[in-house]
C-alpha positions in Angstrom: 13.3 -22.5 -6.0 10.8 -25.4 -6.5 7.4 -24.5 -8.0 4.6 -24.3 -5.4 1.8 -26.8 -5.8 -1.4 -24.7 -5.8 -4.8 -25.8 -4.6 -8.1 -24.2 -5.4 -11.6 -24.0 -4.0 -14.8 -22.8 -5.8 -15.5 -20.3 -3.0 -12.0 -18.8 -3.3 -12.7 -15.6 -5.3 -9.2 -14.2 -5.0 -6.2 -16.4 -4.2 -2.9 -17.6 -5.5 -3.9 -17.9 -9.1 -3.8 -14.1 -9.5 -1.8 -12.4 -6.8 -3.6 -9.4 -5.2 -3.5 -7.4 -2.0 -5.6 -10.0 0.0 -7.4 -13.3 -0.4 -11.2 -13.3 -0.7 -13.3 -16.3 0.3 -17.1 -16.5 -0.4 -19.3 -17.6 2.6 -22.7 -17.0 1.0 -24.2 -15.2 -1.9 -23.9 -11.8 -0.2 -21.0 -12.3 2.2 -17.3 -13.0 1.8 -14.2 -12.7 4.1 -11.1 -10.8 3.2 -7.8 -12.1 4.7 -4.4 -10.6 4.7 -1.2 -10.5 6.8 1.9 -8.2 7.0 4.6 -7.5 9.5 8.0 -5.8 9.6 10.8 -4.4 11.8 10.4 -0.9 13.4 10.4 2.1 11.2 10.3 4.6 14.1 11.7 4.6 17.6 8.4 5.1 19.5 7.0 1.6 20.2 3.4 2.7 20.4 3.7 4.6 17.1 5.4 1.6 15.5 2.5 -0.6 16.5 -0.1 1.8 15.1 1.8 2.1 11.8 2.1 -1.6 11.5 -1.6 -2.1 12.2 -2.6 0.6 9.6 -0.3 -1.0 7.1 -1.9 -4.5 7.7 -5.5 -3.1 7.5 -4.7 -1.3 4.3 -4.9 -4.4 2.1 -8.5 -5.0 3.2 -9.4 -1.4 2.2 -7.6 -1.8 -1.1 -10.0 -4.7 -1.9 -13.0 -2.6 -1.0 -13.7 -4.4 2.3 -14.2 -3.5 6.0 -11.9 -4.7 8.8 -13.5 -6.9 11.5 -10.7 -8.4 13.6 -7.0 -9.2 13.7 -4.5 -11.6 15.2 -1.1 -10.3 16.3 2.2 -11.6 14.8 5.2 -10.8 17.0 8.9 -11.5 17.1 10.6 -9.9 20.1 14.1 -10.0 21.6 14.4 -11.7 25.0 16.7 -8.9 26.3 14.3 -6.0 25.7 11.9 -4.8 28.5 8.4 -6.3 28.2 6.9 -2.8 28.6 8.1 -2.0 25.1 6.2 -5.0 23.7 3.1 -3.8 25.6 3.3 -0.4 24.0 3.7 -1.9 20.5 0.6 -4.1 21.0 -1.4 -1.2 22.5 -0.6 0.9 19.4 -1.9 -1.8 17.1 -5.0 -2.5 19.2 -5.9 1.2 19.4 -5.5 1.6 15.6 -7.8 -1.3 15.0 -10.3 0.1 17.5 -10.6 3.3 15.5 -12.8 1.4 13.0 -14.6 -0.8 15.6 -12.3 -3.8 14.9 -10.7 -5.9 17.6 -7.4 -7.8 18.1 -8.5 -11.2 19.2 -5.2 -13.0 20.0 -1.8 -13.6 18.5 1.5 -15.5 18.6 4.9 -14.4 19.8 8.4 -15.9 19.1 11.8 -14.8 20.4 14.0 -13.1 17.7 17.0 -10.9 17.6 15.1 -8.0 16.1 11.5 -6.8 16.9 8.9 -7.5 14.2 5.2 -6.8 14.4 2.2 -7.0 12.3 -1.4 -8.3 12.2 -3.3 -11.0 10.3 -6.4 -9.0 9.4 -9.8 -10.4 8.6 -12.4 -8.3 6.9 -15.8 -8.6 5.2 -16.9 -7.8 1.7 -19.7 -8.5 -0.7 -18.4 -11.2 -3.1 -19.7 -9.2 -6.2 -18.1 -5.9 -5.1 -14.4 -6.8 -4.8 -11.7 -4.3 -6.0 -8.8 -6.0 -7.7 -5.4 -4.9 -9.2 -6.4 -6.0 -12.7 -8.9 -4.3 -15.0 -7.5 -0.9 -15.8 -8.7 0.2 -19.2 -7.4 2.6 -21.8 -8.7 6.1 -21.1 -8.8 5.6 -17.4 -7.4 8.2 -15.0 -5.0 7.2 -12.3 -5.3 8.6 -8.7 -3.2 8.4 -5.5 -4.5 9.1 -2.0 -1.3 9.6 0.0 2.0 11.3 -0.7 5.2 9.4 -1.3 8.6 9.4 0.6 8.2 7.3 3.8 11.1 5.1 2.9 13.5 8.0 2.4 12.3 9.8 5.6 12.4 6.7 7.9 15.9 5.9 6.5 17.1 9.4 7.3 15.5 8.9 10.8 17.5 5.7 11.3 20.7 7.6 10.6 19.7 10.5 12.9 19.5 13.0 10.1 15.8 13.6 9.8 14.0 16.9 10.5 11.4 16.2 13.2 8.7 18.0 11.4 9.4 15.9 8.3 9.2 12.7 10.4 5.9 13.8 12.0 4.4 14.4 8.5 5.5 10.9 7.5 4.2 9.2 10.7 0.9 11.1 10.4 0.6 9.8 6.8 1.5 6.2 7.8 -1.0 6.1 10.7 -3.9 7.6 8.6 -6.2 4.7 7.5 -7.3 4.1 4.0 -10.8 3.3 5.1 -12.5 6.6 4.1 -10.8 6.6 0.7 -12.0 3.0 0.2 -15.6 3.9 1.3 -15.6 6.8 -1.2 -14.6 4.5 -4.0 -17.5 2.2 -3.0 -19.8 5.3 -3.1 -18.7 5.9 -6.7 -19.7 2.4 -7.5 -17.5 -0.8 -7.7 -18.1 -1.2 -11.4 -16.3 2.1 -12.0 -13.2 1.2 -10.0 -11.5 -0.7 -12.7 -8.3 -1.4 -10.7 -7.2 -0.6 -7.1 -4.2 -1.4 -4.9 -2.3 0.2 -2.1 1.3 1.5 -2.4 3.7 -0.3 0.0 7.0 -2.1 -0.3 7.3 -2.2 -4.1 7.0 1.6 -4.4 4.7 3.4 -6.8 6.3 1.9 -9.9 6.3 -1.6 -8.6 2.6 -1.6 -7.7 1.8 0.3 -11.0 3.7 -2.5 -12.8 1.5 -5.1 -11.1 -1.6 -3.2 -12.1 -0.4 -3.1 -15.7 0.5 -6.8 -15.7 -2.9 -7.8 -14.4 -4.8 -5.6 -16.8 -5.2 -6.4 -20.5 -3.5 -4.4 -23.3 -2.6 -1.3 -21.5 0.3 1.0 -20.4 0.1 3.0 -17.2 1.5 6.4 -17.7 2.5 8.2 -14.5 3.3 11.9 -14.5 6.4 12.2 -12.3 5.9 15.9 -11.6 2.3 15.3 -10.5 3.2 12.8 -7.8 2.5 14.1 -4.2 5.6 14.0 -2.0 6.0 14.2 1.8 7.9 17.3 3.1 11.6 16.8 2.8 11.5 13.7 0.8 13.3 15.1 -2.3 16.0 16.6 -0.1 16.6 13.2 1.6 16.8 11.6 -1.9 19.4 14.2 -2.9 21.4 13.5 0.3 21.5 9.8 -0.5 19.1 8.4 2.1 17.6 5.9 -0.3 16.6 2.6 1.5 17.9 -0.8 0.3 14.5 -1.8 -0.9 14.5 1.0 -3.4 17.6 -0.5 -5.1 15.9 -3.9 -5.2 12.8 -2.4 -6.6 14.8 -0.7 -9.4 16.7 -3.9 -10.2 13.6 -6.0 -10.5 11.7 -3.4 -12.6 14.6 -2.6 -14.9 16.5 -5.9 -15.1 18.0 -6.6 -18.5 15.7 -8.4 -20.9 12.6 -8.0 -18.8 12.2 -4.2 -18.4 8.8 -3.4 -16.8 9.2 0.4 -16.5 10.3 3.0 -19.1 11.5 6.3 -17.6 11.6 9.1 -20.1 14.8 11.3 -20.3 14.8 14.5 -18.3 13.4 13.4 -15.0 15.6 14.6 -12.2 17.5 11.9 -10.4 16.1 12.7 -6.9 12.5 12.5 -8.3 13.4 9.2 -10.1 14.6 7.8 -6.8 11.2 8.6 -5.3 9.6 6.4 -7.9 11.3 3.3 -6.5 11.0 4.3 -2.8 9.3 1.5 -0.8 6.4 2.9 1.2 5.0 1.8 4.5 1.2 2.2 4.9 1.0 4.1 1.7 -2.2 5.3 -0.1 -4.6 3.7 -2.4 -3.8 3.8 -6.1 -6.7 3.3 -8.5 -7.9 3.6 -12.1 -11.4 4.9 -12.9 -13.1 6.0 -16.2 -12.2 9.6 -17.3 -15.9 10.5 -17.2 -16.0 9.7 -13.5 -13.0 11.9 -12.6 -15.0 15.0 -11.7 -17.3 12.9 -9.5 -14.6 11.2 -7.5 -12.7 14.4 -7.0 -15.9 16.0 -5.7 -16.5 13.1 -3.3 -13.0 13.3 -1.9 -13.1 17.1 -1.6 -16.4 17.0 0.2 -15.0 14.4 2.7 -11.8 16.3 3.3 -9.8 13.3 1.9 -6.6 14.0 0.0 -6.5 12.9 -3.7 -4.1 13.5 -6.5 -4.5 12.8 -10.2 -1.1 11.2 -11.2 -1.5 9.7 -14.6 -3.6 7.9 -17.2 -4.0 4.5 -18.9 -3.3 4.1 -22.6 -3.4 1.2 -25.0 -0.2 -0.8 -24.8 1.6 -3.9 -23.7 1.6 -3.8 -19.8 4.3 -1.3 -19.3 4.6 1.6 -16.9 5.8 4.8 -18.5 7.0 7.7 -16.4 7.0 11.2 -18.0 
């Protein structure tokens, strides 16, 4: 693969130089835009629900940066032999999810493809001095997660007609729940105390933790495997072998010979280890804050009725994720 020639602009606060969840471009001293895009094939059979999940997933990157969603542009690939009403339901699901926060879908583009794909290019707003980024975790920080893991395993079991419907509902409820309130609570804590933040999606908890470690200076991220929140049935589907292909690719990338990015301590059960590499769709926020702010953030989340789990800590080290 040829190296990509990169261009810069003095108003580009976050761009290709340091990969993050979204790009941030300064418009004025107190206003910047956040821009992101994501799309993927169906993870559920219900077209409307698929559209809503895809929209929530696309919006999540803006919330991971600490911004607010303003508008979106649809990106659609759709087979010519499928009824148009299916596409209408997908688009309605996306539009309704955007409307939950007062945002609007303003247009889009569609191409013919053999498999449906849908997502949204999302534009948001943010103060240029209050941007959350992946880098900046410091030794002594506590690590938190706002949604349980296991969507990849559950949707894979669903594709093979082996999922319990209650487990599937729990997963879809999680995937359609927006990260907006969690992001707002972090802003209430104060952006200077959010040392690093990202959302958990296709690279799984370990992949995104590895990115955070790589982007921070002189630290290891230590994740407590037994503290990770899991969706109902997720461990059972791992035991039954419903691991998606993306989990294997995540493992290969993170543990490839000579460039190991993750160290897994002995004694972790195999099904739980599988969960660590499971690619998530519309997962939660994962963030690092100072230990002396832990009680405050836990109180804020509890008062708001927003889920939150303490899943690890940051230690001095060499940009490695350690699982205990």
